[in-house]
N, C-alpha and C positions, 0 to 999 in steps of 0.2 A: 720329724719336726716336733719340737716340744711346745707346750703352751706358752712358755716364757719367750720363745723366739718369735711367736706370732703377735705379741703385744706391740702396739705402736710405741715408739719412744717419744719423749717429750719432757717438760719440766717436772711432771709428777711421776713419770716412769722413765728414769734415766736409762741410757743404753747399757745393756748388761756387760759385765766383765767376766773373764774366765775366773774360775774358782781361785787359782793361784794369784792372779792380779788383784782380785777382790781382797784376798788376805793381806797382800803386800800393801795395798792402798789403805785398808783399815788399820793396819799396824802403824803406818806412817801418820795417818790422821789422829790416832790416839796419842802417839808420841808428841806431835805438834800441838794438839789441843791441850794435852797434859801440861806441857811446858808453858804455853800461853796462859792457861788458867791458873797455874800455881803461882805465877809471878804477880797476879792481880793483888794479892794481899799486900805486897810490899808497895805497890803503886798507890793503892787506895787508902792505905793507912799512913802514908807519908814516911815510910821507913827511911832512915838516914841515907842509905846508899842511893835510893831512888831520888830523894831530894837533891843529893849531891850531883848525880848524873844530870838531872834536868837544870840545875843551876849552871853547870859547866857549859851546857849547850844553849843557855839563855831562854829556857822554856818552862821554868818552874813558876807556878804550879800547873798551868793549863796544858802544857805539853805532856806532863806526867799523867794527868787525869785523862786527857784526850787519847793518849796512846793506850792507857788502860782500858778505856771504853772500846777502842778499835780492837785490842787484843781479846777482850771479852766477846765481842761480836764474832770475830774470826774463829775463836775457839768453839763457840756454839755452832756456827755455820759448818765447821769441819765435822761435826757430829751428826748433822742432819743429812741423810742420803741425797736429797734433791738439791742441797745447797753447797755440797762439798767443794766444787770448783770455785765458787764465790769466796768461800772461807779461805781456800788456798791462795787465791789472788790477793785477798786482803792481808793475810799473814805474810805473804811474800813482800808486799809493799811496806808493811810496818817493819819487818825485819831488815829490809834493804836500808831503811832509814836508821835503824839501830846499828847495823854494821858500818854504814857510812859515818855515823857519829863516833864509833869506836876508832875507825881508821883515821879520822881527820881531827878530832878534838880530844876524845877521852883516852885513847890508847887501848891496847888489848887488855891490860890489867887495870882494873878499877878498884881502888882502895884495897889493895892486896888480896883480890879475889882469885888470883892465879889464872885469870882469863876465863873464869867460869861463865860470866854473863855474855861475853863475846862468843864463846863456844856454843852456848844455848841458842843464841841468835842465829848462828851459822847452821845448827842442826834444824831449827824450825824453817829457815830459808830453804835448805836443801830438801827437807821433807816436803815442803809445799811445792817446790819445783817438780819433784818426782810425782806427787799427787796430780798435778796439772798434766804432766806427760801421760800418766796412766789414764786419767779421766778426760783426755782431750776431746773425745767425741761428745761427752756429756757437756763440757764447756761450750763446744761449738753449738750444740742444740740449745743451750741456755741463751747464748748470744743471738741465735736466730729468733728465738721466742720473744726476746725483748726488742728485737729490731735493730740490733747493733750490726749484724751482718745479714745479707739476703741469702735466700735459698740458692 
């Protein structure tokens, strides 16, 4: 029995993953956080494509700024070991909204981007779903800790 396996789990000491699952999770976390954080420049500077998107969905400027803040928070939470599941849940929710907007209002291709923004939203959505699957025990422990579910 290793010292690591005798530690109690909890919000400050998440359940341990196998080395392979940890590598997969961190790879997905870095990909999702990288995409989320790199798009912030466009949202916060009012880039033409960002303004166009949020005008089309009737949420300019507050939707653009609000989604930027949510993506910033999700990106940071994905990089902090104890908050990874929360970041993945938030990223999943924000990307579900982005994907729904593409499918119902914007279309897959926005301003001749070849579908790049849609593809990035799908990648973050799928990465976040996979992170939640990999870290489901950590998510359950966090939910127990805050009282959302009982022991």
